[in-house]
KENU-717180 format. One record per residue (C-alpha): y, x, z; residue in three letters; residue number from 1. Coordinates in steps of 0.001 Angstrom, whole numbers, m for minus. Layout:
LOMI       yy       xx       zz  kelum  bado
LOMI        Y        X        Z    ALA   NUM
...
//
This chain:
LOMI       yy       xx       zz  kelum  bado
LOMI   m27224     3617   m28649    MET     1
LOMI   m27766     2218   m25231    ARG     2
LOMI   m24768     2684   m22506    ILE     3
LOMI   m24892     1611   m18768    ALA     4
LOMI   m21729      883   m17106    LEU     5
LOMI   m21922      684   m13485    ILE     6
LOMI   m18942     m608   m11773    ALA     7
LOMI   m18411    m1287    m7738    PRO     8
LOMI   m19927    m4140    m6696    PRO     9
LOMI   m16927    m5212    m4570    PHE    10
LOMI   m14872    m7121    m7452    ILE    11
LOMI   m16135    m9252   m10733    ALA    12
LOMI   m15765    m7582   m14358    VAL    13
LOMI   m13384    m8607   m15158    PRO    14
LOMI   m11374    m9445   m12010    PRO    15
LOMI   m10214   m12807   m11381    ARG    16
LOMI    m6924   m11329    m9927    LYS    17
LOMI    m6972    m7708    m8656    TYR    18
LOMI    m8970    m4673   m10062    GLY    19
LOMI    m7866    m2381   m12331    GLY    20
LOMI   m11318     m485   m12477    THR    21
LOMI   m13009    m3700   m13279    GLU    22
LOMI   m10828    m4555   m16039    LEU    23
LOMI   m11231     m893   m17495    PHE    24
LOMI   m15135    m1827   m17463    VAL    25
LOMI   m15006    m5265   m18949    ALA    26
LOMI   m12692    m4009   m21685    GLU    27
LOMI   m14625     m909   m22453    LEU    28
LOMI   m17938    m3227   m22404    ALA    29
LOMI   m16317    m5436   m25231    ARG    30
LOMI   m15285    m2749   m27224    GLY    31
LOMI   m18846    m1321   m27300    LEU    32
LOMI   m20457    m4504   m28080    GLN    33
LOMI   m17814    m5014   m30780    ALA    34
LOMI   m19254    m2037   m32376    HIS    35
LOMI   m22742    m3126   m32033    GLU    36
LOMI   m23770     m635   m28966    ILE    37
LOMI   m26120    m1727   m26735    ASP    38
LOMI   m24284    m2340   m23317    VAL    39
LOMI   m25469    m3239   m19856    THR    40
LOMI   m22754    m3587   m17054    VAL    41
LOMI   m24012    m3412   m13336    TYR    42
LOMI   m21448    m5178   m11107    ALA    43
LOMI   m21779    m8120    m9077    ASN    44
LOMI   m22945   m11747    m9720    GLY    45
LOMI   m19579   m13551   m10093    GLU    46
LOMI   m19041   m11152   m13415    SER    47
LOMI   m18427   m13184   m16440    THR    48
LOMI   m17745   m10465   m19050    VAL    49
LOMI   m19853   m11445   m21981    ASP    50
LOMI   m22312    m8435   m22426    VAL    51
LOMI   m25501    m8399   m19994    PRO    52
LOMI   m25035    m8081   m16356    VAL    53
LOMI   m27535    m6979   m13437    ARG    54
LOMI   m26202    m7110    m9886    TRP    55
LOMI   m27841    m7043    m6401    ILE    56
LOMI   m24986    m8669    m4768    TYR    57
LOMI   m24549   m12127    m5893    ARG    58
LOMI   m20805   m12290    m4621    ARG    59
LOMI   m17956    m9884    m4317    GLY    60
LOMI   m16033    m8915    m1071    GLU    61
LOMI   m12324    m7928    m1133    TRP    62
LOMI   m10789    m6490      293    PRO    63
LOMI   m13453    m3999     2041    VAL    64
LOMI   m13175    m2503     5461    GLU    65
LOMI   m12621     1672     4945    GLY    66
LOMI   m12650     3380     1579    GLU    67
LOMI   m14555     2168    m1112    VAL    68
LOMI   m16587     5378    m1750    GLU    69
LOMI   m17727     5698     1763    THR    70
LOMI   m19230     1893     2089    THR    71
LOMI   m23163     1404     2626    LEU    72
LOMI   m22991    m1567      383    LYS    73
LOMI   m21648      381    m2718    GLY    74
LOMI   m24229     3433    m1982    LEU    75
LOMI   m26867      771    m2025    ASN    76
LOMI   m25430     m437    m5253    HIS    77
LOMI   m24972     2679    m7464    PHE    78
LOMI   m28537     4105    m5922    ALA    79
LOMI   m30323      801    m7361    TRP    80
LOMI   m28169      663   m10501    ALA    81
LOMI   m28553     4334   m11587    VAL    82
LOMI   m32282     4215   m10976    ALA    83
LOMI   m32501      874   m13194    ASP    84
LOMI   m29969     2262   m15694    ALA    85
LOMI   m32561     5029   m15825    ALA    86
LOMI   m35281     3405   m17489    LYS    87
LOMI   m33378     2322   m20452    GLU    88
LOMI   m30026     3542   m21018    ALA    89
LOMI   m29289     6915   m22912    GLU    90
LOMI   m26183     7668   m21311    VAL    91
LOMI   m25134     6047   m17650    ILE    92
LOMI   m21340     5854   m17426    HIS    93
LOMI   m20457     5638   m13788    VAL    94
LOMI   m16696     4679   m12281    ASN    95
LOMI   m17085     5391    m8965    SER    96
LOMI   m18120     9130    m7055    ALA    97
LOMI   m20999     6870    m5052    LEU    98
LOMI   m22840     7219    m8834    GLY    99
LOMI   m22645    10914    m9166    ILE   100
LOMI   m24967    12060    m6160    GLY   101
LOMI   m27892    10182    m8054    PHE   102
LOMI   m27269    12329   m11159    ALA   103
LOMI   m29508    15100    m9507    ARG   104
LOMI   m32455    12486    m9699    PHE   105
LOMI   m32650    11604   m13154    ILE   106
LOMI   m32692    13138   m16292    ASP   107
LOMI   m30164    10682   m18533    THR   108
LOMI   m26883    12015   m19259    PRO   109
LOMI   m24218    11027   m16766    MET   110
LOMI   m20494    10286   m17346    VAL   111
LOMI   m18141     9513   m14510    HIS   112
LOMI   m14579     8200   m15253    THR   113
LOMI   m11942     9243   m12384    VAL   114
LOMI    m9807     6355   m11130    HIS   115
LOMI    m8208     7666    m8219    HIS   116
LOMI    m5718    10232    m7317    THR   117
LOMI    m5982    13721    m6889    TYR   118
LOMI    m8314    14323    m3423    ASP   119
LOMI    m9038    17980    m2861    THR   120
LOMI   m12483    17066     m999    ALA   121
LOMI   m13332    14809    m3913    MET   122
LOMI   m12873    17432    m6320    THR   123
LOMI   m14949    19741    m4173    GLU   124
LOMI   m17826    17271    m4445    PHE   125
LOMI   m17290    16861    m8056    TYR   126
LOMI   m18136    20582    m8479    ARG   127
LOMI   m21380    20385    m7314    ALA   128
LOMI   m22358    18589   m10328    TYR   129
LOMI   m21752    20671   m13530    PRO   130
LOMI   m24113    18416   m15529    TYR   131
LOMI   m21767    15301   m15004    VAL   132
LOMI   m19405    14684   m17980    ARG   133
LOMI   m15908    13779   m16394    PHE   134
LOMI   m13452    11873   m17718    VAL   135
LOMI   m10058    11474   m16592    THR   136
LOMI    m7670     8737   m17426    ILE   137
LOMI    m4376    10978   m17965    SER   138
LOMI    m3873    14474   m18529    ASP   139
LOMI    m1548    14771   m15257    PHE   140
LOMI    m4905    13700   m13384    GLN   141
LOMI    m6968    16347   m15500    ARG   142
LOMI    m4621    19083   m14984    THR   143
LOMI    m4961    18551   m11038    LYS   144
LOMI    m8868    18448   m10989    LEU   145
LOMI    m9547    21353   m13139    ARG   146
LOMI   m13000    20436   m13750    LEU   147
LOMI   m15118    22382   m16204    PRO   148
LOMI   m16378    19649   m18069    ARG   149
LOMI   m13635    17334   m18364    VAL   150
LOMI   m11386    15656   m21062    GLN   151
LOMI    m8850    12493   m21088    THR   152
LOMI    m9133     9545   m22236    ILE   153
LOMI    m6598     6925   m21412    HIS   154
LOMI    m7046     3474   m20737    HIS   155
LOMI    m6567      859   m23647    GLY   156
LOMI    m6865    m3288   m23649    ILE   157
LOMI    m7310    m5540   m26100    ASP   158
LOMI    m3467    m6855   m27001    ALA   159
LOMI    m4825    m9653   m28876    SER   160
LOMI    m5190   m11235   m24861    LEU   161
LOMI    m1663   m10701   m24265    TYR   162
LOMI      897   m12795   m26171    PRO   163
LOMI     3843   m11263   m26985    MET   164
LOMI     7178   m12926   m26056    VAL   165
LOMI    10306   m12435   m28160    ALA   166
LOMI    12883   m14411   m26150    LYS   167
LOMI    12987   m13107   m22394    LYS   168
LOMI    14157   m14938   m19424    LYS   169
LOMI    16636   m13773   m17160    GLU   170
LOMI    14353   m12156   m14104    TYR   171
LOMI    12562    m8792   m13527    LEU   172
LOMI     8988    m8488   m12343    SER   173
LOMI     6930    m6420   m10439    PHE   174
LOMI     3227    m6419   m10317    LEU   175
LOMI      616    m4808    m7924    GLY   176
LOMI     m250    m4346    m4467    ARG   177
LOMI     2521    m4914    m2256    ILE   178
LOMI     2309    m1271     m818    ALA   179
LOMI     5099     1461      200    PRO   180
LOMI     3178     3548    m2558    ALA   181
LOMI     3961      967    m5360    LYS   182
LOMI     7629      751    m4281    GLY   183
LOMI     7934    m2996    m3520    THR   184
LOMI    10965    m2367    m1406    HIS   185
LOMI    12330     m250    m4223    LEU   186
LOMI    11951    m2839    m6867    ALA   187
LOMI    13927    m5007    m4443    ILE   188
LOMI    16699    m2450    m4487    GLU   189
LOMI    16776    m2249    m8050    ILE   190
LOMI    17383    m6110    m8291    ALA   191
LOMI    19999    m6205    m6285    ARG   192
LOMI    21691    m3597    m7996    ARG   193
LOMI    21707    m5263   m11187    THR   194
LOMI    22439    m8688    m9851    GLY   195
LOMI    19142    m9862   m12159    ILE   196
LOMI    16369   m11959    m9949    PRO   197
LOMI    12904   m10387    m9279    LEU   198
LOMI     9557   m12185    m9404    LYS   199
LOMI     6562   m10322    m7205    ILE   200
LOMI     3424   m10672    m7639    ALA   201
LOMI      332    m8816    m6051    GLY   202
LOMI    m1946    m8850    m3093    GLU   203
LOMI     m727    m8038      621    ILE   204
LOMI    m4095    m5864     1811    GLN   205
LOMI    m4651    m6151     5679    PRO   206
LOMI    m3654    m2393     6115    VAL   207
LOMI      m35    m3136     4829    TYR   208
LOMI      458    m6059     6198    LYS   209
LOMI     3011    m4163     8621    GLY   210
LOMI     4857    m2709     5463    TYR   211
LOMI     4993    m6618     4191    TRP   212
LOMI     6309    m8153     7282    GLU   213
LOMI     9253    m5163     8003    THR   214
LOMI    10267    m4073     4475    ALA   215
LOMI     9583    m6765     1857    VAL   216
LOMI     9239   m10496     3481    LYS   217
LOMI    12930   m10328     5101    PRO   218
LOMI    14322   m10109     1297    MET   219
LOMI    12407   m12953      m52    VAL   220
LOMI    14404   m15988       59    ASP   221
LOMI    12186   m17855    m2641    GLY   222
LOMI    15344   m17622    m5164    ARG   223
LOMI    17072   m14287    m5954    PHE   224
LOMI    13547   m12702    m4470    ILE   225
LOMI    10286   m14488    m5252    GLU   226
LOMI     7182   m13797    m4129    TYR   227
LOMI     4534   m15329    m6141    VAL   228
LOMI     1388   m14287    m4908    GLY   229
LOMI    m1536   m12907    m6414    GLU   230
LOMI    m2076   m13902   m10062    VAL   231
LOMI    m4712   m14661   m12260    GLY   232
LOMI    m4994   m13724   m16518    MET   233
LOMI    m2972   m16528   m17360    GLU   234
LOMI     m382   m16075   m14592    GLU   235
LOMI       33   m12544   m15282    LYS   236
LOMI      830   m13073   m18484    ILE   237
LOMI     3473   m15303   m18103    GLU   238
LOMI     4897   m13435   m15470    LEU   239
LOMI     5070   m10424   m17650    LEU   240
LOMI     5565   m11739   m21012    GLY   241
LOMI     8612   m13805   m20020    ASN   242
LOMI    10438   m11164   m17994    SER   243
LOMI    13346    m8573   m19266    MET   244
LOMI    11618    m5758   m17795    ALA   245
LOMI     8527    m4848   m15639    MET   246
LOMI     9754    m2581   m12617    LEU   247
LOMI     7083      409   m11787    PHE   248
LOMI     8697     2312    m8775    PRO   249
LOMI     5721     4082    m7953    VAL   250
LOMI     5926     6858    m4816    GLN   251
LOMI     2594     8564    m5865    TRP   252
LOMI      970    10017    m8327    ASP   253
LOMI     m368     7096   m10260    GLU   254
LOMI    m3528     8101   m12023    PRO   255
LOMI    m2485     5772   m14974    PHE   256
LOMI    m1234     2219   m14306    GLY   257
LOMI    m2856     m627   m16519    LEU   258
LOMI     m519    m2869   m15611    VAL   259
LOMI     2331     m777   m17582    MET   260
LOMI      316    m1154   m20980    ILE   261
LOMI     m106    m4979   m20028    GLU   262
LOMI     3579    m5113   m19650    ALA   263
LOMI     4194    m3529   m23086    MET   264
LOMI     1514    m5539   m24856    ALA   265
LOMI     3400    m8642   m23942    CYS   266
LOMI     6235    m6916   m25191    GLY   267
LOMI     8149    m6269   m21941    THR   268
LOMI     9798    m2591   m21333    PRO   269
LOMI     8845     m759   m17980    VAL   270
LOMI    10995      789   m15857    LEU   271
LOMI     9122     3217   m13879    ALA   272
LOMI     9687     6287   m11862    LEU   273
LOMI     8671     9614   m12699    ARG   274
LOMI     5261    10390   m10868    PHE   275
LOMI     1795    11008   m12081    GLY   276
LOMI      936     9464   m15479    SER   277
LOMI     4397     7765   m15733    VAL   278
LOMI     5631    10140   m18522    MET   279
LOMI     2575     9910   m20623    GLU   280
LOMI     2532     6086   m20595    VAL   281
LOMI     6174     5260   m21003    VAL   282
LOMI     8059     6515   m23974    ARG   283
LOMI    11909     7069   m23423    GLU   284
LOMI    13590     4238   m25436    GLY   285
LOMI    10764     3011   m26852    VAL   286
LOMI     8575     1174   m24557    SER   287
LOMI    11023     1690   m21353    GLY   288
LOMI    12555     4228   m19413    CYS   289
LOMI    11747     6603   m16668    VAL   290
LOMI    13811     7815   m13977    ARG   291
LOMI    14140     9757   m10524    GLU   292
LOMI    15315     7119    m8337    ASN   293
LOMI    15682     3535    m8044    ALA   294
LOMI    19924     3656    m8451    ALA   295
LOMI    19278     5368   m11752    ASP   296
LOMI    16696     2792   m12760    LEU   297
LOMI    18991      138   m11981    ALA   298
LOMI    21498     1944   m14376    LEU   299
LOMI    19131     2070   m17494    CYS   300
LOMI    18275    m1397   m17059    LEU   301
LOMI    22060    m2689   m17977    ARG   302
LOMI    21840     m902   m21259    ASP   303
LOMI    18236    m1357   m21983    LEU   304
LOMI    18004    m3133   m25679    LYS   305
LOMI    14472    m2326   m26816    ILE   306
LOMI    12964    m5200   m29209    PRO   307
LOMI     9802    m6404   m27829    PRO   308
LOMI     8161    m5803   m31076    ALA   309
LOMI     8784    m2266   m30859    THR   310
LOMI     7690    m2158   m27306    VAL   311
LOMI     4246    m3901   m28502    ARG   312
LOMI     3947    m1978   m31594    GLY   313
LOMI     4157     1448   m29511    TYR   314
LOMI     1048     m313   m26911    MET   315
LOMI     m953    m1233   m29949    GLU   316
LOMI     m630     2143   m31433    GLU   317
LOMI    m1526     4397   m28601    PHE   318
LOMI    m3091     2044   m25841    PHE   319
LOMI    m5541     m651   m27642    SER   320
LOMI    m9014     m989   m26729    MET   321
LOMI   m10169      199   m30182    GLU   322
LOMI    m8651     3295   m29435    ARG   323
LOMI   m10376     3847   m26214    MET   324
LOMI   m13372     2695   m27200    THR   325
LOMI   m13669     4923   m30326    SER   326
LOMI   m12891     7359   m27938    ASN   327
LOMI   m15741     6737   m25888    TYR   328
LOMI   m18119     6563   m28381    ILE   329
LOMI   m17127     9958   m29596    SER   330
LOMI   m18177    11724   m26015    LEU   331
LOMI   m21417     9468   m26056    TYR   332
LOMI   m22280    10886   m29514    THR   333
LOMI   m21264    14209   m28894    GLU   334
LOMI   m23531    13963   m25410    ILE   335
LOMI   m26739    12752   m27243    LEU   336
LOMI   m26162    15193   m30052    ARG   337
LOMI   m25330    18402   m28245    ASP   338
LOMI   m27713    17616   m25221    ARG   339
LOMI   m28872    21283   m23906    VAL   340
LOMI   m31161    22139   m21274    ALA   341
LOMI   m29235    21466   m18215    GLU   342
LOMI   m28394    23882   m15585    PRO   343
LOMI   m30238    24495   m12502    GLU   344
LOMI   m28937    21344   m10236    GLN   345
LOMI   m27953    23191    m6807    THR   346
LOMI   m25655    22261    m4409    VAL   347
LOMI   m22468    24424    m4710    ALA   348
//
């Protein structure tokens, strides 16, 4: 089986710091290779994933101006990558809507993993390509999209890369973009309500600089509320692994939330608000707790006594790289086995 995984060209695979989609591509590529599947990743020239990588842009570029799905650089990358992959691959797996339009010009079956939250215009665009197989990363996302050829495959990670820490330190962690939708300000509120210090890590994108300056920075004192900046893999493992709990007080319908299972892999429970996919990822009393507001999360934290081994075991059972990879292999196999004449490709 020959699979082409096409990532956007803006962030290396795997990412050095920020990059959920790129982490997913790296984990899936490694998982496929472990099953002796011929996999090629299309990304940028800074990518270090240990499979063949092809690229036309040597260096990444992040953040980008405007929406990723509308960039000319991304369009050029996907046009080239799909055309190149169609020469050899049996299945082309794209990870941005920019790649879907080129399905009209090739005979190779295409899979698209949808990484973004629900968008009406994007969903209408997807419906114009009934011959593309769509994968959502949560059931919540799938029920919103309502596409005819769609299934859910939850993300998974290689737990061996995340050492479990049995003895936690006296602090909470927040890891994610510093943005209103991610609820950084609510993480600070929870810390203040509980009296437990908070370490904040994440990217401050230019578009949210005002939010950082007004809602977050004034609360950062370097002691009780600490901002540690963006973190790479080693720093991320240390931050999550040693913390009592990771706070995930999102204010939007999160499609999945990879950082939640990264925390769980370290044996760290997740305290989250009830939005999007959260109820699918966090199991009450087993891997964390889910509440309606920050005040209730603070109350939950006071009584939180989940053994790290329990949290880690839950993650390994439901969100492993092996489980995710096996589900994608089953999908690819089904596509190749049951491939029938494609419907006429017309614009809806």
